[in-house]
N, C-alpha and C positions, 0 to 999 in steps of 0.2 A: 731345076728345083725338085722335080719328081725323083730323079736319081739320088739326090742328096737325102730326101726324106726316106727313100728305100734303104739307103745305107745306114742312116741313124736308127731306123726301126730294127734292122738286122743286128746291129751292135747291141741294142737294148735287149732284145730277145736272147741273144747269146750270153750276155752278162748275167741275166736273170737265171738262165738254165745252169750255168757254171756255178754260180753262188749256191743255188739250191742243191745241185748234185754233189757238191763237195761238203755238204752239211756244215756250212760255215755260219749257220744261224738263220733266223727269220729275215727274209729279204727286206721286209718293211721296217725293221729296226734301224736300217741305214739312214732313214729319213725321220727318225722318231725322237731326236734330242735326248733329254734325260728321261722322258716318259712321264714326268710329273710336272704339275704347275701349281703355283701358290694358291691356297684356298682361303685360309683364315689364320687367326692366332688363338691360342688357349693358354691357360695357366700351366706352368711347368709341373710335371709329375715325376716322381722317383723312377729312374730308369730311362727317361727321355734322353735322346742323343743331344749332347751339349752343343753340337754344331748347328742344331735347328733353332737355337735361342735367337729371338728377335731382339737385338740389343737396343734398337730405337724405341720400341714399346717398353721394354724393361727399364730403360733409363728414366722413364716418367715417374718411377717410384711407387707403382701400385703392385709390385710383385714381379716375379720372373715369368716371361711368356715365351712360348715356342711357336714357330710357324707350322702350320699343317698344310698338307699338299693333297691334291687329288690327281688321279691318272688322266693324262691327256687323251682325249677321244680323237682329236685330229691334230695334224701337224702342218705348219706352214713352212715351205721351203722358198727362200729368196736366193736369186742369183745376182751377184754384183759382177758385171762384165766390163773389163777395161777395154775401151774402144779408141784409145788415144793412138797417135801416129806411130808410136814405137812398136805397135802390134803388127805393122806392115812388113817387118823383116822376114825374109824367107823366100822360097821358090813359090811360084804361082800354084795355088791350091793347097800349099803346105805352110803358108805364113802363120805366124803366131796368132793372128786374128782368125784364120780359118780353123785352126785346131781348137782355139778357145771356144768358138761358136759351136763347133761340132760336139765338144764335150758338154757344153751347156745344153745342147739339144738332146743328146742321149740321156743325160740325167733328168732333164725335164720330162721326157717320155717315161722314165722309170718312176719319177715322183707321182705323176698323175695316175699311173697304174696302181699305186698304193693308196689312192684316194687322198693324197696330200693336196693342199692348195699351193700353187706355184706363182711367184711373182718375179719380176725382172727389173733390174736397174742397170742401164747402160750408161757409162760415165767416162768422160775425158777429164777436163778440169771444170766441167759443168754437166748438169744432167742432160743426157742426149736422148734417153728414152726411159719411160717408166710404165710398166704394165702391172696393174693391181693384181693381187693373188686371185686365182680362180682354179676351177677343177675341170677335169675331163680332157679328152683328146683334142677337141676343137680349140680349147684354150691353149693347149701345148703347141699346136700347129701355129696359132697366132703368135706365140712367143718366138718360135723358130723362124717364121717368115719375117717378123719384125727385125730380128737380129741380122739376118742375111741381107735384108733390103736397106738397112740403116746406113745413112751417109752422115757421119759425125760433122757437127758444125765447127768444132775446135780440134786442133792437132795436138794440144798440150795435155799434160797429165797432172792430176791432183788427186791421188788415191786417198789421202787423208780426208779431203772434202767429200769424197764418195762415201766413206765410212760414216762421216758425220751426218750426211743425208740419210743413210740407211738407219741410223739410230733414231732419227726424228720420225721416219716413216714407219719403222717396225716397232710397234708398241709391245707386242706379246712375244715371249721367248720363242725363237724359231731356229731352224737350221739355215745358216747363211753360208752359201758357197761362193767364195771370192775367187774369180779367175782373172789373173793378171801376170805380167812379167815382173812386177814388183821392182821396177827400175826407180820409181819415185823415192824421194828422201823424206825424212821426218814424218813417218806414218805411225810411230810406236804409240803415241798417246791415244789416238782414236782407235787404233787396232786393239790396244789393251782394253779400252772401254767396250768395244764391240764384242770381244771375247768373253768379257765378264757377264754380259747381258744375254748372249746367244751362244748356240752350239755352232762353232765356225769351222769351215773347211777351207784351206788355202791351196789352190791349184796353181802352181808356178809354171808358166809356159816359157820355155827357153829355146833359142835357136843356136845351132853350132856356130853361126857366123859371128855371134857375140864373143866367142872365145877363140875361134880358129879361122882367122883371116888368112887367105892365100898370100904368097909372096908376090906382090904386084909393084913393089918399089914405092915411090912417093906418089900418093893418089889423093884426090879430094874426096872427103866424106861429108855428105850433106845431112845435117840434123833436121829432120822434118819438124820436130816440136819447137826448136828455137829459131829455125830458118837460117842458121849459120852454116858456112862451109869451112871445114878444117882440113889442112893438108897433113897427111899422116904417112910416115915411112913404115909400110907394112912388113918390110924385110928386116927391120931392126929387132934384134933379139931382146933388147931392153923393152921395147914397145910390147912385144908378145908376152914377156914375163909380167909386165905391169897390167895388161888387159886381163890376163888369166887370173892373176892374184886378186885384182879388184873384183872380178866376177865371182870367184869362188869364196872370197871373204864375205861378200854381201849375201851370198846364198847360205853360208854357214851361220851368219848372224840371224837371217830370217828363220832358218830351221831351228836354231836354238831358242829364238823368241817364241815360235809356235809351240815347241815342246814345253816351255815354261808356263805358257798360258793355256795349255790343253787344247790347242788348235791342231786339227789333223792337217799335216803338211804333205803335199804330193808334187814333186817336180816332174814335169813331162817335157821332153825334147820334141821338136816339131818333126824330126825325121823318123821317130820310132812309133811303134804301134802302141797307142795309149790304152787300148782295151784291157790288156793284162794288168796294167797299173791301176785302172779303175776297179778291177776285181780285187786286187790287193788292198785297195782303200776300203772296200766294202768289208773285207775280212777283218781288217784292223778295227773298223767301227763296230762290227758285230761283237768282237771280243771286248771292246770298251763297254758296250751296253750290258753285256753279261756280267762284267765285274763291278758295274756301277751299283 
């Protein structure tokens, strides 16, 4: 565990230096959402932005009212980490679960350095671990240790339920970083609701074995989540085309969905260095905050 913490601290420091040296904006803006939170309503005045009109209050018939906002002094960052059995794909030390936890750890260290409160929700098809938001290095290390020591009770996935739980827990607009392989179906409804309420980042963890199986002939594949064994002909060209088409079609749908709902989408493969991609994510978020 000491070596792991040393590695995460090294990555966090490196990312911070690169972001600042490239003048990609204030590092803290990565975790700052819109920078504004709802304060009150007041009567509409000539020149007010019509997009700030509070239609619920206006509909009561006492005139036209607009929302007023105040600058956020602090930001809360929540991580929703998928810990279902599908995360166990990959080589030892480079499984989807390993990479997801490492990324969560690096970003947790970054968040507390910027005085953000950080919370964690680990989820399968049930709540596996919840840590309330807190500040400081001690809290960050508690989150990291809890992630890597966690042994999930369930093997199944229900990402939609995880998002529903997050919406019930997280009352105030926050940065929500969702780390998953997004294999689960029927997540659009709760994903849309989550994206409307919060500033969401979707980090999509992928392993090459999901699209590039070696030619091993007819072999049994065990699905950990369902507990079923399927016999698959890995040498079949039709099978290879289907598995590739299915994967990339789902990825395209997810990326399109994220773009439509202003969710930052970042795909990361388990075999690659994820640090440059995190730096790219920070660059994109800084540009977004500047133009907002």
